[in-house]
C-alpha positions in Angstrom: 121.3 74.9 169.9 117.7 75.9 169.4 118.6 79.5 168.9 121.2 78.7 166.1 118.7 76.5 164.3 116.1 79.2 164.4 118.6 81.6 162.8 119.5 79.0 160.2 116.0 78.3 159.0 114.1 81.3 157.6 110.4 81.7 158.1 108.1 80.4 155.4 106.9 84.0 154.8 110.5 85.0 154.1 110.8 82.2 151.6 107.6 83.3 149.8 108.8 86.9 149.6 112.2 86.0 148.1 110.6 83.8 145.5 108.0 86.4 144.6 110.4 89.3 144.1 112.4 87.6 141.2 109.1 86.4 139.7 107.8 90.0 139.5 111.1 91.2 138.2 111.1 88.5 135.5 107.6 89.5 134.4 108.6 93.1 134.2 111.6 92.2 132.1 109.5 90.0 129.8 106.9 92.7 129.4 109.6 95.2 128.5 111.3 93.0 125.9 108.4 91.2 124.2 109.2 92.8 120.9 112.9 92.0 121.2 112.0 88.3 121.8 109.9 88.3 118.6 112.8 89.8 116.6 115.4 87.4 118.1 113.2 84.3 117.4 112.7 85.5 113.8 116.5 86.0 113.3 117.4 82.7 114.8 115.2 80.7 112.4 117.6 81.0 109.5 115.9 78.6 107.2 112.5 80.2 107.8 114.2 83.6 107.4 115.6 82.7 103.9 112.3 81.2 102.8 110.3 84.3 103.9 112.7 86.6 102.0 112.8 84.5 98.9 109.1 83.6 98.6 107.9 87.2 97.8 110.7 87.6 95.3 109.6 84.5 93.5 106.2 86.1 93.1 107.5 89.6 92.2 110.4 88.9 89.8 108.4 87.5 86.9 105.8 90.2 87.2 108.0 93.2 87.8 110.9 92.4 85.4 108.8 91.0 82.6 106.5 92.9 80.3 103.4 91.8 82.2 100.7 94.5 82.5 101.1 96.5 85.6 97.5 95.7 86.8 98.5 92.0 87.2 101.7 92.8 89.1 99.8 95.3 91.4 97.0 92.7 91.9 99.4 89.9 92.9 101.5 92.0 95.2 98.4 93.4 96.9 97.2 89.9 97.5 100.6 88.9 98.8 100.8 91.7 101.3 97.2 91.0 102.5 97.7 87.3 103.0 101.3 87.2 104.4 100.6 89.0 107.7 97.2 87.5 108.3 98.2 83.8 107.8 101.4 84.2 109.8 99.7 85.9 112.8 96.7 83.5 112.8 98.9 80.4 112.8 101.3 81.6 115.4 98.7 82.8 117.9 96.7 79.6 117.4 99.7 77.5 118.3 100.5 79.7 121.3 96.9 79.3 122.6 97.2 75.5 122.3 100.6 75.4 124.1 99.3 77.6 127.0 101.7 80.5 126.2 98.7 82.9 125.9 97.9 82.2 129.6 101.3 83.3 130.6 100.9 86.5 128.7 97.9 87.3 131.0 100.3 87.5 134.0 102.3 90.3 132.5 101.9 93.7 134.2 100.7 95.4 131.0 97.2 95.9 129.5 96.1 93.4 126.9 95.7 96.2 124.3 99.3 97.4 124.8 100.6 93.9 124.7 98.8 93.1 121.4 99.9 96.3 119.8 103.5 95.5 120.7 103.2 92.0 119.4 101.4 92.8 116.1 103.4 95.8 115.3 106.6 93.7 115.7 105.1 91.0 113.5 104.1 93.7 111.0 107.7 95.0 111.0 109.0 91.5 110.3 106.5 91.1 107.4 107.6 94.5 106.1 111.3 93.3 106.2 110.1 90.2 104.3 108.8 92.5 101.5 111.7 94.9 101.4 113.4 93.0 98.5 110.3 93.3 96.5 110.1 97.1 97.2 113.7 97.5 96.2 113.1 95.6 93.0 110.2 98.0 92.1 112.4 101.0 92.9 115.2 99.7 90.7 112.8 98.8 87.8 110.8 102.1 88.0 113.0 104.8 89.5 111.0 107.6 88.0 107.9 106.8 90.0 109.5 108.0 93.3 106.5 110.3 94.0 104.5 107.2 94.9 106.9 105.9 97.5 105.5 107.6 100.6 102.0 106.3 99.6 103.4 102.8 99.0 105.3 102.6 102.3 102.3 103.9 104.4 99.7 101.8 102.6 101.9 98.7 102.8 102.4 99.1 106.5 98.7 99.6 107.1 97.7 96.5 105.1 100.3 94.4 107.0 99.2 95.5 110.4 95.5 95.0 109.5 96.4 91.6 108.1 98.1 90.7 111.4 95.0 91.9 113.4 92.7 89.9 111.1 94.8 86.7 111.8 94.8 87.5 115.6 91.1 87.8 115.7 90.6 84.7 113.6 92.9 82.7 115.9 90.1 83.0 118.6 87.6 81.2 116.5 89.2 77.8 116.3 92.0 75.7 117.8 93.0 74.4 114.4 95.6 76.4 112.4 94.1 75.1 109.2 90.6 76.4 110.1 92.0 79.7 111.2 93.7 80.1 107.8 90.3 79.5 106.2 88.7 82.1 108.4 91.3 84.5 107.2 91.2 83.8 103.5 87.5 83.6 103.0 86.7 87.2 103.9 89.8 88.5 102.2 88.7 87.5 98.7 85.5 89.6 98.6 87.2 92.5 100.3 89.9 92.5 97.7 87.2 92.4 95.0 85.4 95.4 96.6 88.8 97.2 96.7 89.0 97.0 92.9 92.0 94.7 92.9 90.5 92.1 90.5 88.4 94.1 88.2 87.7 97.8 87.5 84.9 99.2 89.7 82.3 100.4 87.2 79.2 100.5 89.3 78.6 103.8 91.0 78.7 102.6 94.6 81.7 100.3 94.3 84.3 103.2 94.1 82.9 104.6 97.3 83.1 101.3 99.0 86.6 100.8 97.8 87.7 104.0 99.6 86.6 102.4 102.9 89.0 99.5 102.5 92.8 99.6 103.0 93.6 97.3 100.1 92.5 99.8 97.5 95.1 102.3 98.6 97.9 99.8 98.5 96.7 98.6 95.0 96.7 102.2 93.7 100.1 102.9 95.2 101.5 99.8 93.6 100.0 100.8 90.2 101.6 104.2 90.5 105.0 102.8 91.6 105.0 100.3 88.7 104.3 102.9 86.1 100.6 102.2 85.7 97.6 104.5 85.7 96.0 104.7 89.2 92.7 106.4 89.8 94.0 108.3 92.8 96.7 110.9 93.2 99.8 110.2 95.3 98.7 112.6 98.1 95.3 111.0 98.3 96.9 107.6 98.7 99.2 108.9 101.4 96.2 110.2 103.4 94.4 106.9 103.0 97.4 104.8 104.0 98.2 107.0 107.0 94.6 107.0 108.2 94.3 103.2 108.0 97.6 102.8 109.7 96.5 104.9 112.7 93.1 103.2 112.7 94.8 99.8 112.7 96.8 100.6 115.7 93.7 101.8 117.6 91.7 98.7 116.6 94.6 96.5 117.7 94.5 98.0 121.2 90.7 97.6 121.3 90.8 93.9 120.4 93.6 93.2 122.9 91.4 91.7 125.6 89.4 89.6 123.1 92.5 88.1 121.5 94.7 87.5 124.6 92.0 86.5 127.1 89.8 84.4 124.8 89.7 80.7 125.8 
């Protein structure tokens, strides 16, 4: 009787091992599919999906299809791209930190830098999809400006990723999504000004400063794509957009520990 009972009841160590193995497997699965989870959640929120696709069009249609000066259209669309990624990333990561989800991310068997790169590049891709209707509208309205499209796509991707990184860093400064949005918007306004988005850069040093900011390349690419008169050539804007895209990926990995392990 005693021997059968000993066979029927496994040791506590055996119980711990069987519980630990699926737990490790689940963590590995979650780490490998974090970007898929982001995309699935985005696709499942149909109302939010429709709003995110329609909102940029509401901004772009009156500017692109009307006879408005190209500088106004380029300015509005540059501001839209700069703000969309930053506000969305900041609000989402702030809510995740409040709910304790960020603590669960720390248990994943990946480095914080890699995890943040995967999350923010996925968010940037979602933001890019959100702006695809606007890009198609520009292409249909100005088909002869195709030479600017490589520059436009690269600089748009760079600004969206940098915006997501800005929101992620801002989410560590406060537990309030409203305050995080303020921390995002307040530095963006002077940076857009220094990029030459609002007014022409007439002082000698301002054009040099603008070349150090990603928004200037997106603004120049939009001006060219809309049939305006940019100050840069297409190949110069391509190099600037590509450089900032690579730099944004590197900075995202560098800020991974600060963003994901900040209490």
